[in-house]
C-alpha positions, 0 to 999 in steps of 0.5 A, a space after each residue: 500500500 502506498 501512503 501519501 501525505 498532502 501539503 497540510 501533513 494529512 495522511 491520505 490512504 488510497 482505497 478501492 471499494 468494489 461492490 458486487 451486485 447481481 454478478 456485476 462489479 463496479 468500483 469507486 476509487 478515492 482516498 481516505 484521510 487520517 482525520 477523526 471522521 474519514 472523508 473522501 478526498 476533495 483534491 482528487 479529480 471527480 467525474 460523478 458516475 457509477 458504472 459496470 463493465 459491459 460484457 456480451 452476456 450483460 449486453 444481451 440481457 439488457 438488449 443493447 448492441 454494444 458489448 464492451 465498455 463501461 455501462 453508466 448506471 448513475 450520474 451525479 446531478 450537477 457533476 462533470 458527467 452530467 454537465 457533459 451530457 453523459 446519461 445514466 440508466 433511466 429504467 430498472 431491470 431485473 438481472 439475475 434476481 437483482 435490479 440495476 439501472 439500464 438505458 445509460 450510455 456506454 463509455 467505449 473510449 476516453 481521449 482515444 484510448 479504448 475503455 473495456 474494464 474498470 481498470 482501463 478507466 482507473 488507469 486513464 484517470 490516474 494521472 489526471 488533475 482537477 480541471 483536465 478535459 477528457 474526450 469521451 466516446 459514448 454509445 447510447 442505448 439505441 446504438 448512436 455514437 457521440 463524443 462529449 468533453 467533460 471537465 474533471 472537478 473537485 469532489 463536492 464537500 
């Protein structure tokens, strides 16, 4: 584990939270501080989405033609993804006994790099800073492709 110290002497402990729902995995990547009540670091760039890896099996179950990328489940209102026009799911669908939001965009590329897994996504965002602009290639639920630019922001308090 790498432990970082910011300019105020606060220790930042990297965290990775993986959540498995109905056989799907999605992740949040952030940091915890050494304060008395741990909070997510506001100095990390933030996009404001939750997403799952899209597989051919999942694509078939939800009825979309795109079979790889990240399926956007939710978009934080007013966040960078929302401002850029990235859409989250708008309908709950039962898959393997659990409900997930479907109908959201699929992220296939960021800045021209293919995004097939959560690790691809995390790796691409790893060296980005607040204020950086990312170019997203998206595929909508009906198969239309489009590019949007999103400006990374600091995580809200």
